[in-house]
C-alpha positions, 0 to 999 in steps of 0.5 A: 096195213095188216100186222102180217106180211103174208097169210097162206089161207084156207089150207090144211096144215100138216105136221109130223104130229097133226093135220088140221085146217088153219091159216098160216101167218108170216112176218119177216119170213117166220111163222107167227100165227096159226089160226082161222080168219087171219089177214095179211098184206098178201094172201095165198089162197090154199083152199083145197090144198095141203100146207106142208113143211118144206122138205129137208133132204139130208143126203145130197152130193152137190158140186162134189168131185168124186173120188175118181175125179169126176165132177157132179153134173149139178152145181149149187144153183141147178141142184137147189132149183131142182130141189125147190120144184120138188117141194124141198126147201133145205138141202144138206150136202157133203164137203168131201175131204179126199186124202191129203186135203185139209178140212178147213180148206175143204169147208172154205171151198164148199162155202165158196161154191154154195153161197153165190148160187143156192136158191134155198137154205143149205147145210153141210156134212163132212166126208172124212177119208184122211183121219189124221191126228190133226184132222181129228184133234183140231180140224173136226172140232173147228168144223163142229164149232162152225156149224157142221156137227156131222161126219160121213165115213166110207167102208168101201171105195179105194180112195175114200174108205177107212179101216176099222181102227180109223173108224174107231178113231173118228167115232171117238172124236165125233163122240167127244164133239157131240157130232153124229157119224154117218156111214156108207156100209159095204164090205169093200173086200167082198165087192172087190173079190166078186168084181175082179173075178166077174170082169176077169171073165169078160162080164162088164155090163152094168147089170153085174154091178148089182150082183157084185155089190152083194146083200151080204156085203151091206149086212156084214158092214152094218153089223161091223160098224154097229159093233165098232160104234157100241164099243165107244158109245157113239151114235151112228146113222147108216145111210142108204140102206137097201137090204132085208138083212141090213134093216134087220141089223139096225132093228136088232141094234135099236131093240137093244137100246143103241143109238143107231139110225137108218136111212133109205132112198127112192132108188130102194123103194122104186127101182130094182136090179132089173133096171140095170139090165138094159141094152148096152150101157143104158143100165149105167143110168141106174147104177148106184151103191148099194144098188137097187135090189128086188121086190122083197127088199123094197117091201122091207124098206117100206116096213122099215120106214113104217116101224121107224127102223129107218128114220129118214128118207133122203134122195142121195142125189148123186148126179152124173150125166150119161156120157163121158163126163159122168157115167161113162168115163171110158165111153163104150169101153166103160165097165161096171167098175168104171161107172160113176156111182149114183142117181139123181133124185132131188126133185122127185123124192117127195112126189114119188113118196107122196104117190106111192106112200100116202096115195097108196095108203102105206103112210099117213100125211103126218108120217110123210112129213116126219120122214121127209122133213121133221126127222131130218131136222131133229136128227141133224140139229135144225129143229124147230127152226126147220122141219115143222110148221109152228110159231117161231119156225121159218116159213118154209112151206110147200103147198101141195095139190093132192089131185095134181097128176103128172107123168114123169119125163126126162125133160120136165126135171130141172137138174143138169143131169139130162135124165131121171131114173123114174121116167114114166111114173104116173104121180098124183099129188104135187107141190105147186107153190113153194115158200122159203123163209116166207118168200114165194120161190116156186109158183105157176111152174116158174122159179122166182128165186135169185141165185145166192138167196139161200143161207148157210145153216150153222147147226148145233149138236142134236139129241140124236148125236149125244152118246148114251153114257152106257156102261161098257164092260171092257172100258169098265175094267180099264176104269177099275184098273186105273187105265185112262182110256175113255174115248 
């Protein structure tokens, strides 16, 4: 009997730093050897294939009740199955606190939802909409201690948004705990002012959603939250950035040395506002916030990924069916203000970027791995266990056939949404075999993983979440005057 349980043999291994031919030796679900001529009890022939780290999708909404009371179409089984078929082996989703809810109860509820269903490993972020003294002083530190060192804030949506002073409270509390704050940055009042006037004039179709969520609303909110974060020396990550102006705000902040990270998503690379302009309410299938923009914004997102202004590429998988249970809560009377916001994207996140990024010469294989796996692990405290192929890392592997061609259809996707906004795309390159902790979970177009085999990943604070320790003139004055104020 060999010392190795499994060898992935003859492939080209790709990490964020290098691309090289090697066999991958696995014992007890962990990579223990990289080299040539390895032999194991079982062998997977990867000749002519690429062996990549399994993807990490750090922005997903799974089995989550929206602020409007609409439940996502996907539970933790359907979502993680879909993720696995697309080469993703770790999801990070949100445990959403709505106003009046206690964070410990929220966290316990999401554990109960995920544990019996997930087929791949998973982690949680908090969504905080009710930052009471108890939530900030007791519940947030407890959640961080339990392995959830990240919290998301909304600057828009009536039932979720935090005011600027509440954002400062959360940023200060998160900083003290070594937690990273994620921000949905849009100016709530700008969007509301536009939307009320447009609907008042009788314009209710989905296409008006894109017009009312203005570019300026995103750019202003990003500028503002950067200023708030700088005041208390708190790292932030701005999620789903969609505009030229928003990317420039992040680029300027990073050039000044601030810990500001950015994320973009498939909808901002591969969709435009024109997709919302469909017959009747069909455009609702493409409604998300922020909305897709235009070809110039797409190019800005590609440039942001290339120069690392945008550090991660996530799906923002927010699955709602195109019917009264999801996108259209008022049936044919649904206005763009009523449409459940979000698009599905878990399964196609990686294949879309592989074709249009690597295949089109926009990025190298190493950059693809960095944007889809390694940076997620490093920023959110999972590296080096996840996000790379190295001795000691979990054997989460996606074996890609770079020549495999697929035309996307609604029917081929494994989530529970019933449609994909990327139908019709012709892709080249596909993950044909997927391993999670050394176990083959996808092969031959079939799922081989049992419900509940996924494990919760308790994370620790990461270098990305640590404050800079910069001297802030206003706080410096407080110190000199003997006034205790440090966040």
